[in-house]
C-alpha positions as CSV (number, residue, x, y, z in Angstrom):
1,X,70.4,105.2,145.1
2,X,72.6,108.2,144.2
3,X,72.1,110.3,141.1
4,X,75.0,110.3,138.7
5,X,75.7,114.0,139.4
6,X,76.0,113.4,143.1
7,X,78.8,110.7,142.6
8,X,82.4,111.7,143.3
9,X,84.3,112.4,140.1
10,X,86.5,109.3,140.5
11,X,83.4,107.1,140.3
12,X,81.9,108.6,137.2
13,X,82.6,106.2,134.3
14,X,82.3,107.1,130.7
15,X,81.9,104.3,128.1
16,X,84.6,104.2,125.4
17,X,82.0,104.6,122.7
18,X,80.8,107.9,124.3
19,X,84.4,109.1,124.5
20,X,85.0,108.4,120.9
21,X,81.8,110.0,119.7
22,X,81.3,112.8,122.1
23,X,84.9,113.9,122.6
24,X,86.1,113.1,119.1
25,X,88.8,110.6,120.1
26,X,89.7,107.9,117.5
27,X,89.8,104.3,118.7
28,X,93.5,104.3,117.8
29,X,94.1,107.4,120.0
30,X,92.4,105.8,123.0
31,X,94.3,102.5,122.5
32,X,97.6,104.3,122.3
33,X,96.9,106.4,125.4
34,X,96.0,103.3,127.3
35,X,99.0,101.3,126.2
36,X,101.4,104.1,127.1
37,X,99.7,104.6,130.5
38,X,98.6,108.1,129.8
39,X,94.9,107.2,130.1
40,X,94.0,104.1,132.2
41,X,90.9,102.2,131.3
42,X,88.5,99.9,133.2
43,X,87.0,96.8,131.7
44,X,83.8,95.0,132.4
45,X,84.0,91.9,130.2
46,X,84.2,93.4,126.7
47,X,83.0,96.8,127.7
48,X,85.6,99.5,128.2
49,X,85.2,102.6,130.5
50,X,87.2,105.6,131.4
51,X,87.0,107.6,134.6
52,X,85.9,111.2,134.0
53,X,88.7,112.4,136.3
54,X,91.3,110.5,134.2
55,X,89.9,112.0,131.0
56,X,90.0,115.5,132.3
57,X,93.6,115.0,133.6
58,X,94.6,113.6,130.2
59,X,93.2,116.5,128.3
60,X,94.8,119.0,130.7
61,X,98.2,117.4,130.2
62,X,97.7,117.5,126.4
63,X,96.9,121.3,126.6
64,X,100.0,122.0,128.5
65,X,102.3,119.9,126.4
66,X,104.6,121.8,124.0
67,X,103.6,121.6,120.3
68,X,105.3,118.9,118.3
69,X,107.2,119.8,115.2
70,X,106.5,117.5,112.4
71,X,109.0,117.1,109.5
72,X,106.3,116.8,106.8
73,X,104.6,120.1,107.5
74,X,105.5,122.5,104.8
75,X,106.3,126.1,105.5
76,X,104.1,128.6,103.8
77,X,105.8,130.3,100.9
78,X,105.3,133.7,99.5
79,X,105.2,132.7,95.9
80,X,101.5,133.0,95.5
81,X,101.4,136.2,97.6
82,X,103.8,138.2,95.4
83,X,102.2,141.5,94.4
84,X,102.1,142.3,90.7
85,X,103.4,145.6,89.7
């Protein structure tokens, strides 16, 4: 029987609960990533798993993606930073 560390990366499976808790992914984020095809999942009955290689590729693509401009983010103003003379 092989030890987990000796398995190829494609065979290492991480339970969805461990991904949410250990890697700080919300359940909604994982669901959205799965539905868009960005992060495929594997199911065993009700249990959901993710391949370690798929998680690493997903995070690498996220790091390389350009930042998204959000319309609700306010620009910093200099009103409170004005020096009093």
